ZAKE-257213 format. One record per atom (N, C-alpha, C, CB): residue in three letters; x, y, z negated. Coordinates in steps of 0.1 Angstrom, whole numbers, padded with zeros to 4 digits, always signed. Glycine has a CB too. Example, Ala and Ser with C-alpha at 12.3 -4.5 7.8 and 13.67 -1.06 7.14 Angstrom:
2
Ala+0132-0057-0078 Ala+0123-0045-0078 Ala+0132-0033-0078 Ala+0113-0045-0090 Ser+0128-0022-0071 Ser+0137-0011-0071 Ser+0129+0000-0079 Ser+0141-0006-0057 
//
This chain:
156
Unk+0009-0012-0002 Unk-0002+0002-0002 Unk+0016+0016+0001 Unk-0016+0004-0028 Unk+0019+0013-0007 Unk+0027+0023-0009 Unk+0035+0026+0000 Unk+0034+0023-0018 Unk+0043+0014+0013 Unk+0045+0015+0027 Unk+0034+0027+0035 Unk+0043+0001+0032 Unk+0024+0017+0035 Unk+0010+0026+0042 Unk+0005+0040+0045 Unk+0000+0023+0036 Unk+0014+0045+0031 Unk+0012+0055+0025 Unk+0017+0064+0031 Unk+0014+0055+0015 Unk+0037+0056+0026 Unk+0045+0070+0036 Unk+0046+0064+0045 Unk+0059+0079+0032 Unk+0040+0063+0053 Unk+0039+0057+0066 Unk+0031+0069+0074 Unk+0031+0042+0065 Unk+0017+0071+0065 Unk+0003+0086+0069 Unk+0020+0097+0065 Unk-0020+0090+0050 Unk+0016+0096+0057 Unk+0025+0112+0057 Unk+0034+0109+0059 Unk+0027+0122+0046 Unk+0047+0100+0064 Unk+0053+0110+0080 Unk+0052+0109+0089 Unk+0062+0111+0084 Unk+0041+0104+0095 Unk+0030+0103+0105 Unk+0027+0119+0106 Unk+0017+0093+0100 Unk+0023+0127+0094 Unk+0020+0136+0094 Unk+0022+0150+0096 Unk+0017+0133+0088 Unk+0037+0143+0086 Unk+0047+0160+0086 Unk+0059+0158+0104 Unk+0064+0160+0064 Unk+0056+0138+0110 Unk+0062+0151+0124 Unk+0051+0154+0134 Unk+0077+0143+0137 Unk+0039+0150+0127 Unk+0030+0160+0136 Unk+0027+0175+0132 Unk+0018+0155+0138 Unk+0028+0180+0126 Unk+0031+0195+0126 Unk+0043+0198+0130 Unk+0029+0201+0114 Unk+0059+0188+0126 Unk+0068+0199+0132 Unk+0071+0199+0142 Unk+0077+0201+0129 Unk+0058+0191+0152 Unk+0065+0190+0165 Unk+0059+0202+0174 Unk+0062+0176+0172 Unk+0050+0205+0173 Unk+0046+0220+0184 Unk+0049+0233+0172 Unk+0024+0221+0189 Unk+0060+0230+0169 Unk+0066+0245+0160 Unk+0066+0249+0176 Unk+0086+0245+0147 Unk+0072+0253+0190 Unk+0074+0261+0193 Unk+0068+0271+0206 Unk+0083+0257+0193 Unk+0065+0282+0202 Unk+0059+0296+0201 Unk+0060+0290+0222 Unk+0071+0314+0191 Unk+0043+0296+0220 Unk+0034+0294+0232 Unk+0031+0307+0238 Unk+0021+0286+0227 Unk+0037+0318+0250 Unk+0034+0331+0254 Unk+0028+0328+0266 Unk+0045+0341+0256 Unk+0018+0339+0272 Unk+0010+0341+0281 Unk+0023+0344+0296 Unk-0001+0353+0275 Unk+0019+0343+0304 Unk+0019+0343+0319 Unk+0018+0352+0325 Unk+0013+0336+0325 Unk+0019+0361+0328 Unk+0018+0377+0338 Unk+0020+0372+0351 Unk+0032+0390+0335 Unk+0010+0368+0365 Unk+0014+0362+0375 Unk+0030+0355+0382 Unk+0010+0372+0381 Unk+0032+0344+0375 Unk+0044+0335+0369 Unk+0056+0337+0365 Unk+0047+0329+0376 Unk+0053+0356+0353 Unk+0065+0356+0346 Unk+0063+0353+0330 Unk+0072+0371+0349 Unk+0063+0353+0323 Unk+0067+0344+0308 Unk+0071+0359+0303 Unk+0083+0328+0308 Unk+0057+0361+0296 Unk+0058+0373+0285 Unk+0071+0370+0270 Unk+0039+0373+0277 Unk+0078+0364+0274 Unk+0088+0355+0264 Unk+0099+0362+0264 Unk+0093+0340+0267 Unk+0099+0364+0274 Unk+0110+0367+0281 Unk+0118+0380+0271 Unk+0105+0371+0299 Unk+0131+0382+0276 Unk+0138+0395+0274 Unk+0133+0409+0281 Unk+0151+0394+0279 Unk+0124+0417+0278 Unk+0119+0429+0277 Unk+0128+0437+0292 Unk+0121+0436+0260 Unk+0139+0438+0294 Unk+0150+0444+0299 Unk+0147+0431+0311 Unk+0165+0445+0288 Unk+0151+0419+0307 Unk+0147+0410+0319 Unk+0133+0407+0321 Unk+0153+0397+0318 Unk+0119+0409+0317 Unk+0107+0414+0323 Unk+0108+0427+0335 Unk+0098+0418+0310 Unk+0119+0433+0330 Unk+0109+0444+0341 Unk+0119+0443+0351 Unk+0105+0464+0336 Unk+0133+0435+0350 Unk+0146+0435+0362 Unk+0135+0436+0369 Unk+0159+0423+0366 Unk+0124+0420+0365 Unk+0122+0405+0367 Unk+0110+0413+0381 Unk+0113+0392+0348 Unk+0108+0423+0374 Unk+0093+0431+0380 Unk+0095+0440+0392 Unk+0086+0441+0368 Unk+0110+0445+0385 Unk+0117+0451+0401 Unk+0117+0449+0409 Unk+0125+0453+0404 Unk+0121+0434+0408 Unk+0130+0426+0420 Unk+0117+0420+0425 Unk+0145+0413+0415 Unk+0108+0417+0426 Unk+0093+0426+0428 Unk+0087+0434+0438 Unk+0092+0434+0420 Unk+0091+0445+0438 Unk+0091+0460+0442 Unk+0080+0467+0432 Unk+0087+0462+0461 Unk+0081+0466+0422 Unk+0079+0473+0412 Unk+0090+0487+0408 Unk+0077+0463+0402 Unk+0085+0495+0400 Unk+0095+0509+0403 Unk+0093+0510+0386 Unk+0087+0525+0416 Unk+0099+0526+0380 Unk+0098+0526+0369 Unk+0088+0544+0376 Unk+0114+0523+0359 Unk+0082+0547+0366 Unk+0071+0554+0369 Unk+0079+0565+0352 Unk+0051+0542+0368 Unk+0094+0576+0358 Unk+0095+0578+0347 Unk+0095+0590+0337 Unk+0102+0574+0347 Unk+0075+0596+0344 Unk+0071+0605+0345 Unk+0066+0605+0329 Unk+0064+0607+0358 Unk+0060+0587+0332 Unk+0046+0584+0323 Unk+0055+0571+0313 Unk+0028+0577+0337 Unk+0068+0573+0310 Unk+0072+0564+0301 Unk+0082+0571+0292 Unk+0076+0552+0307 Unk+0082+0563+0279 Unk+0084+0570+0270 Unk+0103+0567+0265 Unk+0073+0567+0261 Unk+0108+0580+0262 Unk+0120+0582+0258 Unk+0126+0569+0262 Unk+0120+0587+0244 Unk+0123+0564+0245 Unk+0127+0550+0237 Unk+0125+0540+0247 Unk+0117+0547+0224 Unk+0118+0546+0253 Unk+0113+0531+0267 Unk+0101+0517+0258 Unk+0136+0518+0273 Unk+0095+0525+0249 Unk+0090+0515+0238 Unk+0078+0513+0252 Unk+0084+0521+0217 Unk+0069+0521+0258 Unk+0061+0525+0269 Unk+0065+0522+0283 Unk+0059+0539+0267 Unk+0065+0514+0285 Unk+0071+0517+0303 Unk+0054+0516+0316 Unk+0086+0497+0308 Unk+0059+0529+0321 Unk+0050+0525+0329 Unk+0055+0520+0344 Unk+0040+0534+0328 Unk+0052+0512+0355 Unk+0056+0507+0362 Unk+0043+0506+0376 Unk+0060+0496+0354 Unk+0049+0511+0392 Unk+0036+0510+0402 Unk+0043+0504+0410 Unk+0029+0523+0408 Unk+0036+0497+0425 Unk+0043+0491+0431 Unk+0034+0498+0441 Unk+0045+0478+0430 Unk+0039+0506+0457 Unk+0036+0513+0459 Unk+0022+0505+0471 Unk+0047+0521+0461 Unk+0023+0498+0473 Unk+0016+0483+0484 Unk+0003+0481+0473 Unk+0029+0462+0486 Unk+0003+0479+0459 Unk-0005+0479+0453 Unk-0012+0488+0444 Unk-0003+0472+0450 Unk-0029+0484+0442 Unk-0039+0497+0440 Unk-0036+0492+0421 Unk-0061+0495+0450 Unk-0027+0488+0415 Unk-0029+0493+0399 Unk-0010+0494+0399 Unk-0039+0479+0385 Unk-0016+0507+0383 Unk-0003+0504+0376 Unk-0002+0497+0366 Unk+0003+0514+0372 Unk+0010+0491+0359 Unk+0017+0487+0349 Unk+0018+0496+0337 Unk+0028+0483+0353 Unk+0010+0493+0319 Unk+0017+0501+0311 Unk+0022+0491+0305 Unk+0010+0510+0304 Unk+0033+0483+0298 Unk+0040+0476+0293 Unk+0042+0482+0276 Unk+0051+0475+0303 Unk+0041+0476+0272 Unk+0048+0479+0254 Unk+0057+0471+0252 Unk+0038+0478+0240 Unk+0064+0472+0241 Unk+0077+0463+0236 Unk+0079+0467+0217 Unk+0094+0470+0248 Unk+0082+0460+0212 Unk+0088+0456+0202 Unk+0101+0453+0196 Unk+0085+0450+0202 Unk+0113+0461+0196 Unk+0122+0452+0197 Unk+0129+0438+0203 Unk+0121+0450+0191 Unk+0124+0447+0218 Unk+0134+0440+0229 Unk+0113+0430+0233 Unk+0156+0427+0218 Unk+0111+0428+0225 Unk+0097+0421+0230 Unk+0089+0428+0233 Unk+0091+0414+0222 Unk+0082+0417+0250 Unk+0076+0423+0254 Unk+0060+0416+0245 Unk+0079+0424+0269 Unk+0048+0431+0244 Unk+0038+0424+0230 Unk+0023+0429+0242 Unk+0041+0438+0206 Unk+0029+0429+0250 Unk+0011+0442+0256 Unk+0013+0445+0270 Unk+0009+0463+0247 Unk+0010+0441+0283 Unk+0009+0442+0292 Unk-0005+0450+0302 Unk+0012+0432+0291 Unk-0007+0464+0301 Unk-0020+0467+0311 Unk-0020+0466+0324 Unk-0023+0479+0311 Unk-0027+0459+0336 Unk-0033+0463+0343 Unk-0045+0475+0348 Unk-0034+0456+0343 Unk-0043+0487+0353 Unk-0052+0498+0354 Unk-0058+0502+0368 Unk-0046+0510+0350 Unk-0068+0497+0373 Unk-0070+0492+0384 Unk-0073+0511+0394 Unk-0085+0478+0381 Unk-0072+0514+0405 Unk-0077+0525+0409 Unk-0086+0527+0426 Unk-0064+0533+0407 Unk-0096+0523+0422 Unk-0110+0528+0433 Unk-0116+0529+0428 Unk-0117+0523+0444 Unk-0124+0534+0438 Unk-0129+0548+0444 Unk-0146+0545+0442 Unk-0124+0553+0463 Unk-0152+0531+0443 Unk-0174+0532+0445 Unk-0165+0517+0430 Unk-0191+0520+0474 Unk-0182+0524+0423 Unk-0186+0514+0413 Unk-0191+0499+0416 Unk-0196+0519+0407 Unk-0201+0500+0433 Unk-0193+0483+0434 Unk-0185+0473+0437 Unk-0195+0477+0436 Unk-0172+0485+0440 Unk-0162+0475+0442 Unk-0154+0473+0434 Unk-0157+0474+0451 Unk-0157+0478+0417 Unk-0148+0472+0407 Unk-0158+0468+0402 Unk-0137+0480+0398 Unk-0175+0462+0402 Unk-0179+0450+0394 Unk-0179+0439+0403 Unk-0193+0452+0387 Unk-0179+0440+0414 Unk-0171+0427+0424 Unk-0157+0420+0422 Unk-0169+0432+0437 Unk-0148+0433+0422 Unk-0129+0433+0412 Unk-0133+0422+0396 Unk-0123+0460+0402 Unk-0146+0425+0397 Unk-0144+0422+0376 Unk-0152+0409+0378 Unk-0153+0438+0359 Unk-0160+0408+0381 Unk-0166+0393+0387 Unk-0155+0381+0390 Unk-0175+0395+0403 Unk-0148+0389+0406 Unk-0143+0377+0410 Unk-0128+0369+0399 Unk-0139+0381+0426 Unk-0126+0389+0395 Unk-0111+0385+0380 Unk-0118+0377+0365 Unk-0101+0406+0371 Unk-0126+0376+0366 Unk-0140+0371+0359 Unk-0136+0358+0356 Unk-0155+0370+0367 Unk-0142+0350+0369 Unk-0138+0336+0377 Unk-0129+0329+0377 Unk-0139+0336+0387 Unk-0124+0333+0382 Unk-0104+0332+0379 Unk-0098+0330+0364 Unk-0096+0350+0385 Unk-0100+0336+0359 Unk-0092+0336+0344 Unk-0100+0327+0338 Unk-0091+0349+0335 Unk-0116+0322+0340 Unk-0124+0313+0330 Unk-0118+0299+0341 Unk-0145+0318+0329 Unk-0114+0297+0353 Unk-0107+0289+0362 Unk-0092+0291+0357 Unk-0109+0292+0377 Unk-0085+0294+0356 Unk-0070+0295+0356 Unk-0068+0285+0338 Unk-0063+0317+0357 Unk-0073+0292+0326 Unk-0072+0289+0315 Unk-0085+0277+0312 Unk-0073+0303+0307 Unk-0096+0281+0321 Unk-0107+0268+0313 Unk-0113+0265+0302 Unk-0104+0258+0312 Unk-0117+0280+0301 Unk-0124+0284+0285 Unk-0131+0295+0288 Unk-0114+0287+0272 Unk-0146+0295+0283 Unk-0151+0308+0283 Unk-0147+0324+0273 Unk-0164+0304+0282 Unk-0147+0334+0285 Unk-0149+0345+0277 Unk-0156+0348+0262 Unk-0153+0351+0283 Unk-0155+0357+0256 Unk-0160+0361+0245 Unk-0160+0382+0247 Unk-0148+0354+0231 Unk-0179+0376+0255 Unk-0183+0385+0260 Unk-0181+0394+0249 Unk-0196+0384+0266 Unk-0176+0405+0250 Unk-0179+0423+0239 Unk-0183+0427+0245 Unk-0169+0436+0233 Unk-0186+0436+0254 Unk-0199+0437+0262 Unk-0205+0433+0274 Unk-0201+0445+0263 Unk-0219+0428+0280 Unk-0219+0424+0288 Unk-0232+0433+0294 Unk-0217+0412+0286 Unk-0228+0442+0300 Unk-0240+0454+0308 Unk-0235+0455+0324 Unk-0240+0473+0300 Unk-0246+0463+0329 Unk-0240+0463+0345 Unk-0225+0471+0349 Unk-0252+0470+0356 Unk-0228+0485+0341 Unk-0212+0488+0343 Unk-0207+0493+0332 Unk-0209+0498+0354 Unk-0208+0482+0324 Unk-0196+0485+0313 Unk-0198+0471+0310 Unk-0198+0497+0298 Unk-0185+0460+0310 Unk-0181+0448+0301 Unk-0177+0446+0298 Unk-0179+0442+0301 Unk-0172+0444+0295 Unk-0160+0438+0285 Unk-0156+0423+0277 Unk-0162+0445+0274 Unk-0148+0412+0288 Unk-0150+0397+0281 Unk-0135+0399+0275 Unk-0153+0380+0292 Unk-0129+0387+0265 Unk-0124+0382+0258 Unk-0115+0372+0257 Unk-0130+0381+0255 Unk-0103+0373+0267 Unk-0099+0354+0272 Unk-0086+0351+0255 Unk-0084+0352+0299 Unk-0090+0338+0255 Unk-0079+0333+0248 Unk-0073+0323+0253 Unk-0082+0331+0237 Unk-0065+0328+0251 Unk-0048+0313+0254 Unk-0039+0307+0244 Unk-0034+0319+0264 Unk-0030+0302+0246 Unk-0021+0292+0241 Unk-0010+0306+0230 Unk-0013+0281+0259 Unk-0009+0314+0241 Unk+0001+0327+0240 Unk-0009+0337+0235 Unk+0009+0333+0256 Unk-0020+0342+0240 Unk-0022+0353+0236 Unk-0036+0357+0239 Unk-0012+0361+0240 Unk-0039+0373+0245 Unk-0051+0372+0245 Unk-0053+0379+0267 Unk-0059+0382+0228 Unk-0069+0379+0273 Unk-0064+0389+0285 Unk-0080+0393+0284 Unk-0055+0382+0303 Unk-0073+0409+0280 Unk-0091+0413+0282 Unk-0090+0425+0293 Unk-0100+0420+0263 Unk-0108+0415+0297 Unk-0111+0417+0313 Unk-0119+0431+0311 Unk-0123+0404+0321 Unk-0115+0445+0313 Unk-0127+0455+0307 Unk-0131+0463+0322 Unk-0120+0468+0293 Unk-0146+0465+0322 Unk-0150+0472+0339 Unk-0150+0486+0325 Unk-0173+0466+0352 Unk-0156+0494+0331 Unk-0165+0509+0329 Unk-0167+0521+0339 Unk-0160+0517+0317 Unk-0177+0521+0342 Unk-0180+0534+0357 Unk-0183+0534+0346 Unk-0188+0537+0373 Unk-0186+0547+0341 Unk-0188+0561+0333 Unk-0189+0570+0343 Unk-0177+0565+0322 Unk-0180+0577+0340 Unk-0178+0586+0350 Unk-0169+0590+0367 Unk-0177+0592+0343 Unk-0164+0580+0362 Unk-0151+0573+0376 Unk-0151+0557+0372 Unk-0129+0581+0375 Unk-0154+0548+0378 Unk-0147+0536+0387 Unk-0137+0534+0374 Unk-0138+0541+0404 Unk-0134+0520+0366 Unk-0122+0521+0355 Unk-0125+0503+0355 Unk-0125+0532+0337 Unk-0114+0499+0358 Unk-0110+0484+0356 Unk-0098+0483+0352 Unk-0111+0475+0370 Unk-0096+0473+0345 Unk-0084+0475+0338 Unk-0081+0454+0329 Unk-0090+0493+0325 Unk-0075+0452+0329 Unk-0066+0441+0327 Unk-0056+0444+0318 Unk-0060+0436+0339 Unk-0058+0438+0300 Unk-0047+0437+0295 Unk-0046+0427+0286 Unk-0043+0448+0290 Unk-0029+0421+0286 Unk-0026+0414+0286 Unk-0019+0417+0267 Unk-0020+0413+0299 Unk-0023+0403+0259 Unk-0017+0406+0247 Unk-0008+0392+0242 Unk-0030+0412+0238 Unk+0002+0398+0238 Unk+0008+0381+0233 Unk+0006+0379+0215 Unk+0030+0380+0238 Unk+0006+0372+0212 Unk-0002+0370+0197 Unk+0010+0373+0192 Unk-0009+0356+0191 
//
């Protein structure tokens, strides 16, 4: 009986220690767990450039843009670790943002295999928060004064 109890305790300890590695969100194929400078360099290699007019002098928040894409990135870091990344889309009509929000919502559901927590679900104001092993993805639509669509990636 003691051997069986000892085996069960050992098995429980092994299971508890086996999952100690931290998981990170992926942003379009890039792990958000890499050092901040490396992450920015990887985005630069993909054609993004730093917008120095909208970037903090200490690089706590960095704004990046790509001339061929309809969104800008805002990255936030703490101690050389990326803690949040937000895509802010530039779209001209409410119908465009509604359609794009729905396409992104469906893509995240399929990619993550999970339903979101719908924090707000109106026609022109929707917030869907997805949870993944490495963090949260919040998809926000606000068509109040001008069409606004954003996607926020936050590490846990």
